[in-house]
C-alpha positions in Angstrom: 22.0 -1.7 -8.9 20.2 -2.1 -5.8 18.1 1.0 -4.3 19.5 1.9 -0.3 16.7 0.9 2.3 14.5 3.6 4.1 16.8 3.1 7.1 19.6 3.6 4.9 18.7 6.4 3.2 17.3 8.4 7.0 20.6 7.6 8.4 22.6 9.0 5.3 20.1 12.3 5.6 21.1 12.3 9.2 24.5 12.3 8.5 24.7 14.6 5.9 22.5 17.2 8.5 19.6 17.4 6.0 17.4 15.7 8.1 17.2 16.2 12.5 17.1 13.2 14.6 13.3 13.0 15.6 11.4 9.7 17.2 8.4 10.0 14.9 10.9 10.1 11.4 12.3 7.2 13.3 9.5 5.1 13.7 7.8 6.2 10.8 11.5 4.8 8.6 11.1 1.6 10.9 7.4 1.2 9.3 8.8 1.6 6.1 11.7 -0.6 6.2 9.5 -3.6 7.7 7.6 -3.1 4.4 10.5 -2.5 2.2 12.0 -5.7 3.5 8.6 -7.6 2.9 8.4 -6.5 -0.9 12.1 -7.5 -1.8 11.3 -10.7 -0.4 8.5 -11.6 -2.3 9.2 -13.9 -4.9 7.2 -12.9 -8.2 4.2 -15.2 -8.9 4.8 -16.8 -12.0 2.3 -16.0 -14.6 1.9 -18.5 -17.3 3.6 -17.5 -20.8 0.5 -15.9 -23.1 -1.7 -15.0 -20.0 0.0 -11.2 -18.9 -0.8 -10.7 -23.1 -4.6 -11.6 -22.3 -5.0 -9.7 -19.5 -3.8 -6.6 -20.8 -6.1 -7.2 -24.0 -8.8 -7.3 -22.0 -7.8 -4.5 -19.9 -7.3 -2.5 -22.9 -10.3 -3.5 -24.5 -8.4 -5.4 -27.2 -10.5 -8.7 -26.9 -14.3 -7.6 -27.5 -15.6 -8.8 -31.1 -16.0 -6.8 -34.2 -19.3 -7.0 -34.4 -22.1 -6.8 -31.9 -24.5 -9.0 -31.5 -28.0 -6.5 -31.8 -30.2 -7.0 -28.8 -33.2 -8.9 -29.5 -36.6 -8.1 -27.7 
């Protein structure tokens, strides 16, 4: 199920009477629409298998060694 675009939602709100026409709102919706279109057009980057899990493990601290090496001075 694809979500409605910002413009579609704004027009729907105008038709339902929950919003009043406003030039500033319209400009904001136009900017959001541009971002929305760019995001849905962007293809997801291909992550090699296993790299995602390795990154998640690193972020969660799962890749740290079990034994800490003592500091020599």
